[in-house]
N, C-alpha and C positions, 0 to 999 in steps of 0.2 A: 709436644707430645697431645695428646688429646684421650682424655678418657668418659667416657659414658658412665653414670652412676643413677642405678637401682635398686627401686629395697620396697618390698613389701609386694609382692605378686601376686602371692597367697594363690596360685593356683591360677591365673589366670596371665595369660604370656603372650595376647593379640595385641593392645600397645606395646609393651617389649618390646614387640618384632616392626612391630612401623617405627618408633624411637631409634629400634638401632639401622629398620633398611630405612632413616632421611639422615642419617652420621655413618654411612660405611664408612666412611677414611677416618674413624676413631684406631685408635690407636688399642684402646685396651676396655674391653666391659667390667666395671666392678658391681657387685651386686648384694646386697647388704643384709639376706635374710630375712625370713618369711614369705617365700619356699624356699630352699636355696637350691632343692631335685627344681625346678624354676631354668636355674640361669644351669646346672645339666643342660637340661630341654635348648637352651640359648646357644651352648654353648656346641651344640651338635647341628644347631640349626643354620648355625653362622661361625664354622668351622674354622679359617678364615682372620679371625679376632679372639685375639686372647683373654681372657676370663677367670678375675680370681673370684668369689665368693666365702662368704660367711652364715652362717646359722645363724636365726633367729630363734623368737620363746615359740611360736608356733612351730617348730621344725621339731621332729622326732625321728627315731632310729639316724640319730648321725653317724656313728661312724665316726668318722675319722676327719671330717668337716670340722676346719676349726669355729671356737665362737669370736673370737678377735683375731687382726692382719695387723702388723706392720710395713709396710712397703717402702725402699727406698728408690725414687722414680727420678729420673734425673736431677740426682742432687738434693730432690724435696720430698722430704720423709710425712707416707699417707700412714694413720691409724684407721683402721679400720671397722668399727662394733655395730652391733645392730642396737642401741640406745639401752636395753629393757635393765639392763645390769647396772646402768646408771642412775638412773628412775629421771629418766629425762620427759617425759609428764610431771612432774611438780618442777623438777630444778634444774639450770645447766651444769650448778658449782660444783660436781664429779667429771665430769666431761674436760672443762674448763682444768679439769689438776692433772688429769689424764694425759688433757695433752703435753701442759707443761712437764708432766714426768716425762714424757714420753719422746719430748722435741721434737713433734710434730709439730709441720709446718700447714697440713689438714687434718681434723679429725673429718672421718664420714659415718653416721648413725641413720639407721632411718627410725622404727616405732613407732613416731606418733600420726603419720601417714601425712603431716605438715612440710610442706618445703621452708625451708628456711638457709639462706647465710649471713650469719656473724664473723664480720673480725672485729677478734680482738688479741692485744697487743703484737705477738710477730707472725698469727696462724687464722686459717682458716679454720669455724664450722661451720658442715652445708650438713643436711638434711635434702635428699633430692626428692623427699615426699614417697606416693605413693602412685604408683605408674597403673596400678587395678584397684584400687579402692580408699579414694578422696577424704580426706576427713575434714570438721571445717565449710569454713568459705573456699577451700582449696580445690584445685584439678587433676584430675593424672596428669602428676608428670615425674621428668627426671631432671639428672642433674650434668652439664661439662664441664671438667678441669684444665683449663687448659697451663701447659705449661711450657714455658716459653727463658726466655732472654734469665734465666732467673725467676721469673716473675710466676707467680700463680695467679689464673682466673678462672675465680667457677662462677657460673650461669645456673639458674633454673629455665627452662622448659614446659612446655603445656604439648601432650600431643594431641 
């Protein structure tokens, strides 16, 4: 299983399209919010690739779109959140607690626009960064998570 993870497109999907075209063989795309409507547009452009998405702090008129999701994929638990509800710009303690509470193998979040992978205890915390508006010294980025043979392998890529 190969999963492409995006976050914080903020209305600009050009680089997201490029990343997806470069990874056409992914089994799933996950969008972590800001703007979830970009995920809906990408789903129309790439209808052959399943899409999971949630809303972020810059999304409005969300209707029935979830703010968090827990996915079970290949026997692994993947928790999705945008991150703003967990004070991720200050520290990750609330994320760590949520990962433990959810028995997550992977906790995905965005919001900071800065890519990061942390392996902690028996799980990963993964922020793909922003594919449209990077911050700090980061560049436009996304993550690929591969799940095979019971192992999770996350990696960050630049567009």
